N, C-alpha and C positions, 0 to 999 in steps of 0.2 A: 521600440515598436509603437505603442499607442500612448497618448497622453493620459488616458483614463486607465486605472488599475483596478484589480480586485484584491481584496484582502484574503489570504489563505491562512486558515488556522487549523493546524493538525494537533489533535489532543489524543494522547494515549495514556489514560489514567494509571495504568500499571507501570508506566515509565516516567511519570511526572517527577519533578524534583521540587525541593522546597523553594527554589527560585522562581519557577514558572510551571503552570499546568500544560504549557504548550511544548510539543516536540518541535514544532516549526510555526512561525508566524511572520508573514511578510506580505507586502504589497507586490503583486506580480501581474504579468500581462495575460497569462492564460493558464488554465489547469485542465488536465485530462485525467478523468477518474475511471477506474475499472469497476463497473457496476454489474449486478447479477444479470442485467438485460443487455449488456454490451458496454462500450466505452461512451463517455459523455464529456464533451469539451465545454468548458465554461469560459466565456469572455465577459468583459464589462457589459452591463445592461441585460444580462440573462434574466429571464422571468424566474420567479421563485419556484423552487422544487426541492423535493427530498428524494433520496434514493438509498437503496441497500447496496453496500459495496461488496464486491467479490474479493477474493484473494488476488492481488495483482500489484502492478507497479503504477504509482502515481507519478505523472509527468508534469513538471512545473516549468513554465517558460517565463523568463524575465530578461528584458533587453535582448541580447544576442546569446543568452545561455539557456541550456535545458538541463535541469537536474532531475534525478529520479529518487524515489523513496518506495520501499516495499510497504504496502499496507495490507494487513492480514484480515480483511473483511471489516465490517462495521457499518456505519451510516454516514451520510453526508447531507448537508442542508445548504441550499443557495438562497440568499435573500439580500437585497440592497447591496449588491457587489461584495458580499462577504460569503466565502465558502468555508464552512465548518465541517471538518472531518473528525469523526469520533471512532477510534479503533482500539482494540486491545493491544495491538502491536504495530508500530511504525518504525522502520529501520532505514538508515542511510547505508550506502555501500560499505563505508568504513566500520559500521556496527557489526557486520557479518563476519563470522569466523569460518572461513571457507573449509578448513580442515574438519571442524566439528560438524558442519552441515553435510559434508561429503560422507563422513562416517555414519551419520544418522540416516542418510539416504541409502547407503549400502545395507545397513541393518534392516531398514524397511523393505528393501527389495528382497533380502534374504527371507524375511518373515512371510512376505507375500508368496514367494516361491515354495515355501515349506508347508503351506496350508492349502487344503482344498475347500475350506469353508468360505463361501461367498460373503457372508456377513463379516467375518473376520478380515477378509481382504478389503472390503469396502471401508472398514473402520480405519484403515491406514491411509485412505485416499487424501484427506485434508493435510495430514502430516507430510505426505509425499509431495503434494502441490506446494506447500510452504517451502520445503527444501528446494524444489525446482525454481521457485520465484526468487529465493534468496541467492541461489547460484547465478541466475540470470542477471540479477541486479549487480552482483559482485563483478560479473564480466563486463558490465557497462562502465565500470570505474576506470 
């Protein structure tokens, strides 16, 4: 693609290992982030900015390849051609156990249908969205 790259750093502290704090670190051509205000594409030379991430799929473009990672919210900062993503959870498609996620989704759907309490139903919203995003990512593999 382009000669100039951006460095993508994905940090998920709860998933860090003793070898590295990074879930992913690589020089890439472009990154598309799902933010609370919409999607943001980052190319080399992007002006510095910070954003709040929504639950969603991080899209990474390098050479002729596109890879996807589920990022469950967090924050991102862009500065000097470095994109730093900090999230509690970041998953590759192969990290997702489809059977477990499907069972969790079925349980959540059952709980929602069994209650008339609006507050209770809304408390399941983020878990429901996480499951849907994980399944969407697993399908992309």
